[in-house]
matplotlib code that plots the C-alpha trace (Angstrom):
import matplotlib.pyplot as plt

x = [-3.0, -6.9, -8.7, -10.1, -6.7, -5.2, -8.2, -8.0, -4.0, -4.2, -7.7, -9.2, -12.2, -12.3, -14.5, -11.8, -8.9, -10.8, -11.5, -7.7, -7.1, -9.6, -8.1, -4.3, -3.2, -2.6, -1.7, -3.7, -2.9, -2.1, -5.1, -5.2, -6.8, -10.1, -9.8, -9.2, -7.0, -3.5, -1.7, 1.9, 4.3, 4.3, 0.7, 0.4, 3.0, 2.0, -1.9, -0.2, 1.4, -2.0, -4.1, -1.4, -1.7, -5.2, -5.4, -3.2, -5.9, -4.0, -6.3, -5.8, -4.1, -1.4, -1.2, -0.8, 2.1, 3.9, 3.4, 4.9, 8.2, 8.4, 7.9, 10.4, 13.1, 14.9, 18.0, 16.4, 13.4, 12.9, 9.4, 8.3, 9.5, 7.7, 4.4, 4.4, 5.1, 2.0, -0.1, 0.8, -0.1, -3.9, -4.1, -2.7, -5.4, -7.9, -7.2, -7.5, -11.0, -11.8, -10.9, -12.9, -16.0, -15.2, -15.4, -18.7, -20.2, -19.1, -20.7, -24.0, -23.9, -23.7, -26.8, -28.7, -27.6, -30.9, -33.7, -36.3, -39.3, -38.2, -39.4, -37.1, -34.2, -31.0, -29.2, -32.1, -32.3, -28.5, -28.3, -31.0, -29.5, -25.8, -24.1, -24.4, -21.0, -19.2, -18.6, -14.9, -14.7, -17.0, -19.8, -23.2, -25.2]
y = [26.5, 25.1, 22.7, 24.8, 26.4, 23.1, 22.1, 25.1, 24.9, 21.3, 21.8, 18.8, 19.0, 19.2, 16.3, 14.1, 15.4, 14.0, 10.6, 10.2, 11.0, 8.5, 6.1, 6.9, 8.4, 11.6, 11.6, 13.3, 16.5, 18.6, 20.8, 24.4, 25.2, 25.8, 22.4, 23.5, 21.1, 22.7, 21.6, 22.6, 22.2, 18.5, 17.9, 20.0, 17.8, 14.3, 15.3, 16.5, 13.3, 11.2, 13.1, 12.5, 8.8, 8.8, 10.6, 7.8, 5.5, 3.9, 2.7, 3.3, 0.2, 1.1, 4.4, 3.4, 1.1, 3.6, 6.2, 3.5, 3.2, 6.9, 7.1, 4.3, 6.2, 3.3, 3.4, 1.6, 2.6, -1.0, -1.6, 1.6, 0.4, -3.1, -1.4, 0.9, -2.2, -3.9, -1.0, -0.9, -4.4, -3.6, -0.8, -2.8, -5.5, -2.5, -1.4, -5.0, -5.3, -1.7, -2.8, -6.1, -4.0, -1.4, -4.3, -5.7, -2.3, -1.6, -5.1, -4.2, -0.9, -2.7, -4.3, -1.3, 0.7, 2.5, 3.7, 1.2, 0.1, -0.4, -4.1, -4.8, -2.9, -5.0, -3.3, -4.1, -7.8, -8.0, -6.9, -9.2, -12.2, -11.3, -12.8, -10.3, -11.1, -11.2, -7.5, -6.7, -9.1, -7.3, -8.9, -7.5, -6.6]
z = [5.5, 5.9, 4.3, 1.6, 0.9, 0.2, -1.8, -3.9, -4.2, -5.5, -7.3, -4.9, -3.2, 0.3, 0.6, -1.4, 1.1, 3.8, 2.2, 1.2, 5.0, 6.0, 3.8, 5.3, 1.9, 3.7, 7.2, 9.8, 10.1, 13.1, 14.3, 15.5, 18.9, 17.1, 15.8, 12.3, 10.1, 9.5, 6.2, 4.9, 1.5, 2.5, 2.2, -1.0, -2.8, -1.3, -2.4, -6.1, -6.1, -5.4, -7.8, -10.6, -9.8, -9.9, -13.2, -14.3, -13.2, -10.5, -7.7, -4.1, -3.2, -6.0, -4.7, -1.1, -2.1, -3.9, -0.8, 1.5, -0.6, -0.8, 2.9, 3.6, 1.8, 0.5, -1.5, -4.8, -6.8, -8.0, -6.2, -7.7, -11.5, -10.3, -9.3, -12.3, -14.6, -13.0, -13.4, -17.2, -17.4, -16.1, -18.5, -21.4, -20.6, -20.2, -23.7, -25.0, -23.5, -24.9, -28.4, -28.1, -26.7, -29.8, -32.4, -30.9, -30.8, -34.6, -35.6, -33.5, -35.7, -38.9, -38.3, -38.6, -42.1, -42.5, -40.2, -39.7, -37.6, -33.9, -34.3, -37.2, -35.6, -36.4, -33.3, -30.9, -32.1, -31.6, -28.4, -27.2, -29.2, -27.7, -24.9, -21.9, -20.3, -23.6, -24.2, -23.8, -21.2, -18.5, -16.5, -16.8, -13.5]

ax = plt.figure().add_subplot(projection="3d")
ax.plot(x, y, z, "-o")
ax.set_aspect("equal")
plt.show()
């Protein structure tokens, strides 16, 4: 199949497929005499795995490591377990950051219970007084 067919079969934009090829997640496919990329079932399966990992918020480094384990076809999946455990730790930390962010936003929202003039807006005053690096552990620009 051509790249457009692969894109349709996996619900992945062709530009994203090319990006995954440049990043080494998808091996460069063979080409036809007319220089079209030719994909088969193995690429469909691999791209679906990549897309599923991305939907689980895994970054390219994590996906690359999972694919390397899969490609090595080792007898154990301990590395996969370790990679997933590490990702779960990142997700847990992110949830904690988001919960802290939610509390901070709720506290800001409680500062304005009724419509008021902008110069008396409790939310704007709270934003101006607050620590810009504190919200959810994230840094401002």
